[in-house]
C-alpha positions as CSV (number, residue, x, y, z in Angstrom):
1,M,-2.7,21.5,64.2
2,D,-1.3,24.9,63.1
3,T,-1.3,25.7,59.4
4,K,1.4,28.1,58.3
5,A,1.4,29.9,55.0
6,S,5.0,30.1,53.7
7,T,5.7,33.3,51.7
8,G,9.5,33.3,51.9
9,D,10.3,30.5,49.4
10,T,8.3,31.6,46.3
11,A,11.5,32.0,44.3
12,S,12.5,28.4,45.0
13,N,9.0,27.2,44.0
14,I,9.3,29.1,40.7
15,F,12.8,27.7,40.1
16,L,11.6,24.2,40.8
17,T,8.6,24.5,38.5
18,G,10.7,26.0,35.7
19,S,13.3,23.3,36.0
20,I,10.6,20.6,35.8
21,F,9.1,22.2,32.7
22,L,12.6,22.6,31.0
23,A,13.6,19.0,31.8
24,N,10.7,17.7,29.8
25,L,11.4,19.8,26.6
26,D,12.9,18.1,23.6
27,F,15.4,20.7,22.4
28,T,16.3,19.0,19.2
29,G,12.6,18.8,18.1
30,L,12.2,22.5,19.2
31,F,15.2,23.5,17.1
32,D,13.9,21.5,14.1
33,Y,10.5,23.2,14.4
34,A,12.1,26.6,14.6
35,L,14.3,25.9,11.6
36,K,11.3,24.7,9.5
37,A,9.2,27.8,10.6
38,A,12.0,30.1,9.6
39,I,12.4,28.5,6.2
40,G,8.7,28.5,5.6
41,G,8.4,32.2,6.6
42,F,11.3,33.1,4.2
43,M,9.5,31.2,1.4
44,W,6.2,33.0,2.1
45,L,8.0,36.3,2.1
46,L,9.6,35.6,-1.3
47,F,6.3,34.6,-2.8
48,K,4.5,37.6,-1.4
49,L,7.2,40.0,-2.8
50,L,7.0,38.2,-6.2
51,A,3.2,38.5,-6.2
52,D,3.3,42.2,-5.3
53,S,5.8,43.0,-8.0
54,I,3.8,41.1,-10.6
55,E,0.6,43.0,-9.5
56,R,2.4,46.3,-9.6
57,R,3.6,45.7,-13.2
58,R,0.3,44.4,-14.3
59,F,-1.7,47.5,-13.2
60,A,1.0,50.1,-13.9
61,P,0.1,53.0,-16.2
62,P,1.3,52.4,-19.8
63,H,4.6,53.9,-21.0
64,K,4.8,57.1,-23.2
65,E,5.1,55.1,-26.4
66,Q,2.1,52.9,-25.5
67,R,-0.4,55.7,-24.6
68,G,-2.1,55.7,-28.0
69,K,-2.2,51.9,-28.2
70,K,-4.5,49.3,-26.5
71,K,-5.0,49.8,-22.8
72,R,-3.7,47.2,-20.4
73,V,-6.4,45.1,-18.8
74,G,-6.1,43.6,-15.4
75,I,-7.8,40.5,-13.9
76,Y,-10.8,42.4,-12.6
77,E,-11.4,44.7,-15.5
78,P,-13.3,43.3,-18.5
79,Q,-12.2,44.3,-22.0
80,K,-14.6,46.9,-23.5
81,D,-13.6,46.5,-27.2
82,M,-14.5,42.8,-27.3
83,E,-18.1,42.3,-28.2
């Protein structure tokens, strides 16, 4: 009994394997998941930009008219005039 190694039909094997995998995919479920992921990513981006802008305003140096007044205090800085 002779065993032959076939090397000429690898492209057809790849095509057959790919078609079997694609036949079992649920494209509507995949589209729904992609849509939910895109909406969730957009919401995360909006919250991140909002948090960054709030943090920038909170730790910004005071304006010219407020320089002599009370210093702004952030979350991590304790107030020194309260005893």
